[in-house]
C-alpha positions as CSV (number, residue, x, y, z in Angstrom):
1,M,-192.4,-58.9,2.0
2,D,-190.8,-56.0,0.0
3,F,-188.1,-55.0,2.3
4,E,-187.0,-52.1,-0.1
5,N,-190.6,-50.8,0.0
6,S,-190.6,-50.8,3.5
7,S,-187.5,-49.5,4.5
8,S,-188.5,-46.6,2.0
9,S,-191.6,-45.7,3.8
10,G,-190.0,-46.1,7.2
11,H,-187.6,-43.6,5.8
12,A,-190.3,-41.2,4.7
13,W,-192.4,-41.1,8.0
14,N,-189.4,-40.7,10.0
15,S,-188.5,-37.9,7.8
16,L,-191.8,-36.5,8.8
17,C,-191.4,-37.3,12.5
18,D,-188.2,-35.2,12.3
19,V,-189.6,-31.7,10.7
20,A,-192.9,-31.9,12.9
21,E,-193.0,-29.2,15.1
22,Y,-193.9,-31.1,18.6
23,S,-194.3,-27.8,20.6
24,G,-197.2,-26.7,18.3
25,I,-199.3,-29.9,19.3
26,F,-201.8,-28.9,21.9
27,D,-201.0,-31.4,24.8
28,S,-197.1,-31.5,23.9
29,E,-195.0,-32.0,27.2
30,K,-193.1,-29.2,25.8
31,R,-196.2,-26.8,26.5
32,Q,-196.3,-27.5,30.3
33,P,-198.3,-26.5,32.1
34,H,-201.1,-26.7,29.9
35,S,-204.0,-24.0,30.4
36,R,-207.4,-25.3,30.5
37,C,-210.9,-23.9,31.5
38,M,-211.5,-24.8,35.0
39,N,-214.8,-26.9,35.6
40,N,-218.1,-25.0,35.6
41,T,-216.2,-22.3,33.7
42,R,-217.1,-20.8,30.4
43,V,-220.1,-23.1,30.1
44,A,-222.5,-21.1,27.6
45,L,-219.6,-20.7,25.4
46,R,-218.0,-24.1,25.2
47,K,-221.9,-25.4,24.6
48,N,-222.2,-23.1,21.8
49,L,-218.7,-24.2,20.1
50,R,-219.9,-28.0,20.6
51,Q,-223.0,-27.3,18.7
52,I,-221.1,-25.7,16.0
53,L,-218.5,-28.3,15.9
54,D,-221.5,-31.1,16.0
55,K,-222.7,-29.8,12.6
56,R,-222.0,-32.0,9.4
57,D,-220.8,-28.8,7.5
58,R,-217.5,-26.8,7.5
59,T,-218.3,-23.8,9.6
60,N,-215.3,-22.5,10.6
61,I,-214.5,-20.3,13.8
62,W,-212.7,-17.2,14.8
63,L,-212.4,-16.7,18.6
64,N,-210.9,-13.4,19.1
65,G,-210.2,-11.0,22.3
66,L,-207.5,-8.9,23.9
67,A,-204.6,-10.3,25.5
68,G,-205.6,-12.4,29.0
69,V,-209.1,-13.3,27.9
70,G,-208.6,-16.9,28.1
71,K,-208.3,-17.8,24.2
72,S,-205.6,-20.2,24.7
73,S,-207.4,-22.0,27.5
74,I,-210.3,-22.4,25.6
75,A,-208.5,-23.4,22.5
76,F,-206.8,-26.3,24.8
77,S,-210.4,-27.3,26.3
78,V,-211.7,-27.6,23.0
79,A,-209.1,-29.6,21.6
80,E,-209.0,-31.9,24.7
81,E,-212.9,-32.6,24.2
82,M,-212.4,-33.3,20.8
83,K,-209.8,-35.7,21.1
84,A,-211.7,-37.5,23.8
85,A,-214.5,-38.1,21.4
86,E,-211.7,-38.8,18.9
87,R,-212.7,-36.2,16.5
88,L,-209.7,-34.1,16.7
89,A,-207.7,-33.9,13.5
90,A,-204.9,-31.6,14.2
91,T,-203.8,-28.7,16.1
92,F,-201.3,-26.0,16.0
93,F,-200.2,-23.7,18.8
94,F,-198.5,-20.9,18.4
95,S,-196.0,-19.4,21.0
96,H,-193.2,-16.9,21.1
97,K,-191.7,-19.4,23.8
98,H,-190.7,-21.9,21.4
99,A,-188.6,-21.5,18.3
100,Q,-191.2,-22.8,16.0
101,K,-190.7,-22.1,12.3
102,A,-193.2,-21.7,9.6
103,A,-192.0,-24.3,7.2
104,A,-192.7,-26.9,10.1
105,I,-196.7,-26.0,10.2
106,I,-198.1,-28.2,7.5
107,P,-195.7,-31.2,8.0
108,T,-197.0,-31.0,11.6
109,I,-200.6,-31.0,10.8
110,A,-200.0,-33.9,8.3
111,Y,-198.4,-35.8,10.9
112,Q,-201.5,-35.5,13.4
113,L,-203.7,-36.2,10.4
114,A,-201.8,-39.5,10.2
115,L,-202.5,-40.6,13.5
116,A,-206.1,-39.6,13.6
117,F,-206.7,-41.4,10.2
118,P,-204.4,-44.4,10.1
119,R,-205.7,-45.0,6.7
120,I,-204.1,-41.9,5.1
121,R,-200.8,-42.6,6.7
122,D,-199.5,-44.6,3.4
123,D,-200.9,-42.1,1.1
124,I,-198.9,-39.3,3.1
125,V,-195.6,-41.4,3.2
126,K,-196.0,-42.2,-0.6
127,A,-196.0,-38.4,-1.2
128,I,-192.9,-37.9,0.4
129,E,-191.1,-40.6,-1.4
130,R,-192.4,-39.1,-4.6
131,D,-190.9,-35.8,-3.8
132,K,-187.9,-35.7,-1.9
133,M,-188.0,-31.9,-1.3
134,L,-191.8,-31.9,-0.2
135,L,-190.6,-31.2,3.6
136,S,-188.1,-29.1,2.6
137,S,-188.5,-25.3,4.0
138,D,-188.1,-23.9,0.6
139,K,-191.3,-26.2,-0.9
140,S,-194.3,-24.1,-1.9
141,R,-196.8,-24.4,1.1
142,R,-199.7,-24.9,-1.3
143,D,-197.8,-27.8,-2.8
144,Q,-197.1,-29.3,0.6
145,M,-200.7,-28.7,1.7
146,Q,-202.1,-30.5,-1.3
147,E,-199.7,-33.3,-1.2
148,L,-199.6,-34.0,2.6
149,I,-202.9,-32.7,3.5
150,V,-205.7,-32.3,0.9
151,K,-204.9,-35.4,-1.3
152,P,-204.7,-37.9,1.1
153,L,-208.2,-36.4,3.0
154,K,-209.9,-36.9,-0.3
155,T,-209.7,-40.6,0.0
156,L,-211.9,-40.5,3.3
157,R,-214.7,-38.3,1.7
158,F,-217.3,-41.1,1.6
159,R,-216.1,-42.8,4.6
160,Q,-215.7,-40.1,7.1
161,E,-218.9,-38.3,7.6
162,T,-218.2,-37.5,11.7
163,P,-217.3,-33.7,12.0
164,Y,-213.5,-33.3,12.9
165,A,-211.8,-30.0,14.0
166,I,-208.4,-28.6,13.6
167,V,-207.6,-26.0,15.9
168,I,-204.9,-23.3,15.4
169,D,-204.3,-21.1,18.5
170,A,-202.4,-17.9,18.7
171,L,-202.2,-16.6,15.3
172,D,-201.0,-13.3,16.5
173,E,-198.2,-15.0,18.1
174,S,-197.1,-16.8,14.7
175,F,-194.9,-15.0,12.2
176,S,-194.7,-12.2,9.8
177,V,-197.9,-10.6,8.9
178,E,-197.9,-11.9,5.5
179,E,-197.3,-15.3,6.6
180,T,-200.2,-15.5,8.9
181,A,-202.4,-14.5,6.3
182,R,-201.3,-16.9,3.8
183,L,-201.7,-19.5,6.3
184,V,-205.3,-18.4,7.1
185,T,-205.9,-18.6,3.3
186,L,-204.2,-21.6,2.5
187,L,-206.4,-23.6,5.4
188,T,-209.6,-22.1,4.7
189,E,-209.7,-22.4,1.1
190,T,-208.3,-25.7,0.4
191,L,-210.0,-27.6,3.1
192,A,-213.3,-26.1,1.7
193,G,-213.5,-28.7,-1.3
194,P,-216.5,-30.6,-1.8
195,D,-214.9,-33.9,-2.0
196,L,-213.3,-33.4,1.5
197,P,-214.4,-34.6,5.0
198,N,-216.2,-32.0,7.3
199,I,-213.6,-30.5,8.9
200,H,-214.2,-27.2,11.3
201,L,-211.2,-24.8,11.5
202,I,-210.9,-23.3,14.8
203,F,-208.7,-20.2,15.2
204,T,-207.8,-18.0,18.1
205,S,-206.3,-14.6,17.8
206,R,-206.4,-11.0,19.2
207,P,-208.6,-9.0,16.9
208,E,-205.6,-7.5,14.7
209,A,-206.7,-6.1,11.2
210,H,-204.3,-8.2,9.1
211,I,-206.1,-11.4,10.6
212,R,-209.5,-10.0,10.3
213,A,-208.5,-9.1,6.8
214,A,-207.6,-12.8,5.8
215,M,-210.9,-14.1,7.5
216,H,-213.6,-15.1,4.9
217,S,-216.5,-13.3,5.2
218,D,-218.6,-16.4,6.2
219,I,-216.4,-17.3,9.2
220,C,-218.4,-17.7,12.8
221,E,-216.7,-14.6,14.6
222,I,-216.9,-15.2,18.2
223,L,-215.7,-12.2,20.3
224,L,-214.7,-12.7,23.8
225,T,-214.8,-9.6,26.0
226,T,-214.0,-8.6,29.7
227,R,-217.2,-7.0,30.0
228,D,-219.2,-10.4,29.6
229,E,-221.2,-10.6,32.6
230,D,-220.3,-14.6,32.1
231,T,-216.5,-14.2,31.7
232,I,-216.7,-11.9,35.0
233,Q,-218.6,-14.5,37.0
234,D,-215.9,-17.2,35.6
235,V,-213.0,-14.9,36.8
236,R,-214.6,-14.7,40.4
237,C,-215.3,-18.7,40.1
238,F,-211.3,-19.2,39.3
239,L,-210.3,-16.7,42.1
240,R,-212.4,-18.4,44.8
241,A,-211.1,-21.8,44.1
242,S,-207.5,-20.6,43.8
243,L,-207.6,-18.9,46.9
244,K,-209.2,-21.8,48.8
245,K,-206.4,-24.2,47.4
246,T,-204.1,-21.7,48.9
247,R,-205.9,-21.3,52.1
248,I,-205.7,-25.3,52.6
249,G,-202.1,-25.5,51.5
250,R,-200.6,-23.5,54.0
251,P,-202.1,-24.8,57.5
252,A,-198.9,-23.2,59.2
253,I,-200.7,-19.9,58.3
254,F,-204.3,-20.5,58.2
255,G,-204.4,-23.3,61.0
256,Q,-206.2,-26.8,60.8
257,P,-209.3,-26.3,60.2
258,T,-208.5,-23.4,58.4
259,T,-209.7,-19.7,59.1
260,S,-211.8,-17.6,56.9
261,W,-209.7,-16.0,54.2
262,P,-209.7,-13.7,52.3
263,S,-212.5,-11.5,53.8
264,D,-215.5,-10.5,51.5
265,D,-214.5,-6.9,50.9
266,E,-210.7,-8.1,50.1
267,F,-212.2,-10.7,47.5
268,E,-214.5,-8.2,46.1
269,T,-211.6,-5.8,45.6
270,L,-209.4,-8.4,43.8
271,A,-212.4,-9.9,42.0
272,S,-212.9,-6.0,40.6
273,N,-209.5,-5.5,39.7
274,A,-209.4,-8.7,37.8
275,G,-212.8,-7.9,36.0
276,G,-213.0,-10.1,33.0
277,L,-209.2,-10.9,32.6
278,F,-208.1,-14.3,33.5
279,V,-204.7,-13.6,33.1
280,H,-205.0,-10.9,35.7
281,A,-206.6,-13.4,38.3
282,A,-204.1,-15.9,37.4
283,M,-201.0,-13.6,37.9
284,S,-202.8,-12.5,41.1
285,V,-202.9,-15.9,42.7
286,N,-199.5,-16.6,41.7
287,F,-198.3,-13.5,43.6
288,I,-200.4,-14.2,46.6
289,S,-199.5,-17.8,46.9
290,A,-195.8,-17.8,46.0
291,A,-193.5,-19.6,48.1
292,R,-191.7,-18.2,51.1
293,H,-194.2,-15.5,51.3
294,N,-197.2,-15.2,53.6
295,P,-200.4,-15.0,51.3
296,K,-202.3,-12.5,54.0
297,Q,-199.5,-10.0,53.6
298,R,-199.0,-10.7,49.5
299,L,-202.8,-9.8,49.3
300,D,-202.6,-6.8,51.5
301,L,-199.7,-5.5,49.5
302,L,-201.5,-6.4,46.3
303,L,-204.6,-4.3,47.3
304,R,-202.7,-1.4,48.8
305,E,-203.5,0.3,45.5
306,Q,-206.7,-0.1,44.1
307,S,-207.3,0.1,40.6
308,T,-208.7,3.2,38.7
309,V,-209.7,1.1,36.0
310,G,-210.7,-2.7,36.0
311,A,-208.7,-5.3,34.7
312,D,-205.5,-2.9,34.7
313,I,-203.0,-5.6,33.5
314,D,-200.1,-2.8,33.4
315,Q,-200.8,-1.9,37.0
316,L,-200.6,-5.4,38.1
317,Y,-197.1,-6.0,36.4
318,R,-195.9,-2.7,38.2
319,Q,-197.1,-3.8,41.3
320,I,-195.2,-7.0,41.1
321,F,-192.0,-5.4,39.8
322,A,-192.2,-2.7,42.8
323,T,-191.7,-5.6,45.1
324,S,-188.5,-6.5,44.0
325,E,-185.3,-5.2,45.8
326,N,-183.8,-4.1,42.2
327,P,-186.6,-3.7,40.1
328,V,-184.6,-2.0,37.3
329,V,-181.6,-4.4,37.3
330,H,-184.2,-7.2,37.8
331,C,-186.3,-6.1,34.5
332,R,-183.0,-5.6,32.5
333,I,-182.4,-9.5,32.9
334,L,-186.1,-10.1,32.3
335,A,-185.8,-8.3,29.2
336,S,-182.9,-10.3,28.1
337,I,-184.8,-13.3,28.9
338,I,-187.6,-12.1,26.8
339,N,-185.2,-11.6,23.9
340,L,-183.7,-15.1,23.6
341,F,-184.2,-16.6,20.4
342,E,-185.6,-19.7,22.1
343,P,-186.3,-20.4,26.0
344,L,-183.7,-22.1,27.9
345,P,-183.4,-24.0,30.9
346,F,-182.2,-22.6,34.0
347,A,-178.9,-24.1,34.3
348,E,-177.9,-22.7,30.9
349,L,-179.2,-19.4,31.8
350,Q,-176.7,-19.2,35.0
351,E,-173.9,-20.1,32.5
352,I,-174.7,-17.5,29.9
353,F,-175.6,-14.9,32.4
354,H,-172.3,-15.8,34.8
355,A,-171.6,-12.6,35.8
356,D,-175.3,-12.1,36.8
357,R,-176.0,-15.2,38.5
358,E,-176.9,-14.2,41.7
359,T,-179.2,-11.3,40.2
360,L,-180.7,-13.9,37.7
361,T,-181.6,-16.0,41.0
362,M,-183.1,-12.9,42.9
363,M,-185.1,-11.8,39.8
364,L,-186.6,-15.1,39.3
365,E,-188.0,-15.5,43.0
366,A,-189.0,-11.7,42.9
367,F,-191.1,-12.0,39.5
368,S,-192.3,-15.6,39.8
369,P,-195.6,-14.4,39.5
370,V,-194.6,-13.7,35.8
371,I,-192.1,-16.5,35.2
372,L,-192.7,-20.2,35.1
373,N,-189.3,-21.8,36.4
374,P,-189.5,-25.5,36.6
375,P,-188.4,-26.4,40.0
376,D,-186.9,-29.7,39.1
377,G,-184.6,-28.0,36.3
378,V,-185.9,-29.9,33.3
379,G,-187.9,-27.6,31.8
380,H,-187.6,-24.1,30.3
381,V,-187.7,-20.6,31.8
382,E,-190.5,-18.8,30.4
383,I,-192.6,-15.9,30.6
384,Y,-196.4,-16.8,32.2
385,H,-198.1,-14.9,29.3
386,A,-197.6,-13.1,26.2
387,S,-198.9,-10.0,27.6
388,L,-195.7,-9.3,29.8
389,R,-193.9,-9.2,26.4
390,D,-196.2,-6.2,25.3
391,F,-195.9,-4.4,28.4
392,M,-192.1,-4.8,28.3
393,N,-191.7,-3.7,24.6
394,D,-193.8,-0.4,25.0
395,P,-192.4,2.2,27.0
396,L,-195.6,4.4,27.5
397,R,-196.7,1.0,29.6
398,S,-193.7,-0.2,31.1
399,K,-192.2,3.3,31.8
400,E,-189.3,3.1,34.6
401,Y,-188.9,-0.6,33.9
402,Y,-188.7,-0.2,30.1
403,V,-185.6,-1.9,28.4
404,N,-185.2,-1.4,24.7
405,D,-184.4,-4.5,22.7
406,A,-181.1,-3.3,21.2
407,H,-180.1,-2.7,24.9
408,A,-181.2,-6.4,25.9
409,H,-179.5,-8.0,22.7
410,E,-176.3,-5.7,24.0
411,H,-176.3,-7.8,27.3
412,L,-177.1,-11.2,25.3
413,A,-174.3,-10.3,23.0
414,C,-171.8,-9.6,26.0
415,C,-173.0,-12.6,28.0
416,C,-172.1,-14.8,24.8
417,L,-168.7,-13.1,24.0
418,D,-167.9,-13.5,27.9
419,F,-168.8,-16.9,27.7
420,F,-166.3,-17.8,24.7
421,V,-163.5,-15.5,26.2
422,R,-163.5,-17.2,29.8
423,K,-163.5,-20.6,28.4
424,E,-159.8,-22.5,28.1
425,P,-158.2,-21.8,25.0
426,M,-158.6,-24.5,22.2
427,K,-155.9,-27.1,21.6
428,P,-155.1,-28.6,18.3
429,G,-157.9,-31.4,17.8
430,D,-160.4,-29.3,19.4
431,Q,-163.6,-28.5,18.0
432,W,-165.2,-25.3,18.9
433,F,-168.7,-26.3,18.0
434,V,-168.7,-29.5,20.0
435,L,-171.6,-29.8,22.4
436,R,-169.4,-31.5,25.3
437,S,-171.3,-33.2,27.9
438,D,-169.7,-30.8,30.5
439,L,-170.9,-28.0,28.7
440,P,-174.5,-28.5,27.5
441,W,-175.2,-24.8,27.4
442,A,-172.4,-24.0,25.1
443,F,-174.8,-24.4,22.2
444,Y,-176.9,-21.6,22.4
445,P,-174.0,-18.9,22.4
446,F,-172.2,-20.6,19.5
447,L,-175.6,-20.5,17.5
448,R,-177.0,-17.2,18.6
449,W,-174.0,-14.7,19.2
450,D,-173.8,-13.2,16.0
451,K,-177.3,-12.4,15.6
452,H,-177.3,-10.7,19.1
453,L,-174.4,-8.7,17.6
454,S,-176.3,-7.5,15.0
455,L,-179.4,-6.3,16.8
456,A,-177.2,-4.9,19.7
457,Y,-176.3,-1.5,20.8
458,P,-172.6,-1.1,20.4
459,S,-172.0,0.1,23.6
460,S,-168.1,0.6,24.7
461,K,-168.4,-2.7,27.1
462,L,-169.4,-5.0,23.8
463,R,-167.2,-3.3,21.5
464,N,-164.2,-3.9,24.2
465,L,-165.4,-7.7,24.7
466,L,-165.4,-8.2,20.7
467,A,-161.9,-6.8,20.5
468,L,-160.8,-9.4,23.0
469,F,-162.7,-12.2,20.9
470,T,-161.3,-11.7,18.0
471,E,-158.0,-10.9,19.3
472,T,-157.8,-14.7,21.1
473,T,-160.9,-16.9,20.8
474,L,-161.9,-16.1,16.9
475,Q,-158.4,-17.0,15.8
476,H,-158.3,-20.4,17.6
477,W,-161.5,-21.2,16.3
478,V,-160.2,-20.8,12.6
479,S,-156.8,-22.2,13.3
480,Y,-158.4,-25.5,15.0
481,S,-161.4,-26.1,12.6
482,T,-160.5,-29.0,10.6
483,D,-164.1,-30.1,9.5
484,T,-165.7,-28.9,6.5
485,S,-169.4,-28.1,7.9
486,M,-168.1,-26.7,10.7
487,L,-165.8,-24.1,8.7
488,R,-169.1,-23.5,6.6
489,L,-171.0,-22.8,9.9
490,L,-168.0,-20.5,11.2
491,W,-168.5,-18.9,7.6
492,H,-172.1,-18.0,8.2
493,Y,-171.5,-16.4,11.8
494,L,-168.7,-14.4,10.6
495,V,-170.4,-13.0,7.4
496,R,-173.2,-11.5,9.8
497,A,-170.5,-10.1,12.4
498,K,-168.6,-8.7,9.5
499,E,-171.4,-6.9,8.1
500,T,-172.4,-5.5,11.7
501,C,-168.5,-4.3,12.7
502,L,-168.0,-2.8,9.5
503,S,-171.4,-0.6,9.4
504,L,-171.4,3.0,10.2
505,T,-173.4,2.7,13.2
506,W,-170.8,0.5,14.8
507,I,-167.5,2.2,14.0
508,R,-166.6,4.9,16.5
509,G,-162.8,5.0,16.4
510,P,-159.3,3.0,14.8
511,S,-159.8,0.3,17.1
512,D,-163.3,-0.7,15.8
513,I,-162.0,-0.7,12.3
514,V,-159.0,-3.3,13.6
515,V,-161.8,-5.4,14.9
516,G,-163.4,-5.5,11.5
517,W,-160.3,-6.3,10.0
518,R,-159.7,-9.2,12.2
519,I,-163.3,-10.7,11.4
520,H,-162.5,-10.1,7.8
521,K,-159.2,-11.7,8.0
522,A,-161.1,-14.7,10.1
523,L,-163.4,-15.1,7.4
524,R,-160.8,-15.3,4.4
525,E,-159.0,-17.7,6.4
526,A,-162.1,-20.1,7.0
527,V,-162.9,-19.9,3.3
528,K,-159.4,-20.7,2.5
529,R,-159.3,-23.7,4.7
530,C,-162.9,-24.9,3.5
531,H,-161.8,-24.5,-0.2
532,E,-158.6,-26.3,0.5
533,Q,-160.8,-29.6,2.2
534,D,-163.3,-29.4,-0.7
535,P,-162.2,-27.8,-3.7
536,G,-165.7,-28.1,-5.5
537,F,-167.1,-26.1,-2.8
538,R,-166.7,-22.2,-2.6
539,L,-167.7,-19.6,-0.3
540,P,-168.0,-16.1,-1.2
541,L,-166.2,-13.6,1.2
């Protein structure tokens, strides 16, 4: 046995596993709870999709529609069916909830292809062995596509006649407009070669202009609307099943056997308000069935204001917010959670939002219909649906509940700086970056404080906290940092902080100039100490 080659192959495969973005795989635990189509819903649409996917050609599909019409649930159900039939090649489900990176998309697809087609795993591994930079974020996406996907798949051309599928969900939640267009073009063009297996591409997104422009003219476009009669009936089916589950699960309120609820008139009003929007129906059910609340009273509250336009998701959000004891303050916390660069568990949020711990808990309870907060504390606190982010980011829609991004980042920057200054002063031998077991939440403030600062509104509270931080904590960081890699990391943070604090939008008086000078001085000291430890490595100021 060639142990050297075996070791090399194992290292290459491990490298691929390390860069794969598991939150992009449709049934990943990171994506719990999974959203799938309920039984006996979307029957005609799913039958149509199966007929297309059974063809031995390369017909690609673009499923598009407004936020909340159920695109991701359909994508999940299709992926689940294809996996059960052993015909799923790969998936990538984009989400704002996870810190996904553009450079991870192709390696993640390649990782799944190696599992779906074991015969090409060695080809993928050898490609990584030949080019040590192949998995680098700086590598050309087209080169990655050719070496990790196209060339390995060519070996299957005459062995694999069964049609497979690659499902790409929520393109509109991906990265920049340019990156999205590049991805669509790259996948559709490179997988269209005559010497490749039959693989259908399924894309889902909102019908945005830049995505439409990237789609080839021969793509099979399926438009999901809220006015389609089948969709409206599916929403009604979902509501009936969900309300029945609520009724059976609350015997203290509905008795045993259960009493009839809701009335026909109540159900018709609820269904009319939801129209063809699954997300409207789902959040209405979340609101009605919330723990520690009476479903009858919650339904009455929800129906008190009848929607003048069917499927008005904005009105539903406003109704849910209005039930809070302090909606304006709670929306401020909500906006901060939405503007985090990655979702965090409840325990970490409690520590970061130290001064607002009680408000955070009350907000999560009041807004539980629109926020996922795992009861076991293991998962992340996340918004239920991307439409909430759209609502909160548009002042014409959210109105009195609007919090602009600069003020949300100001709150987050204050929370990070407050976290630093209220911790015990460092002692010689301590390392400011260490993720100590008793402080698992320390990582986020250290990694993200500078970025929140650069995007924040420069309030007097933030400038005062920054002054205190630069006068005490920052000096300890520089003085007691002994590791070269951490000095480089500190340099990276200080460069951004210096740019922010010496900008014209930040400086309001002499005290701000003093803060900027302290950061500059700390930056110089970090560069000096780094050079002393590694004379061959120089960092610019």
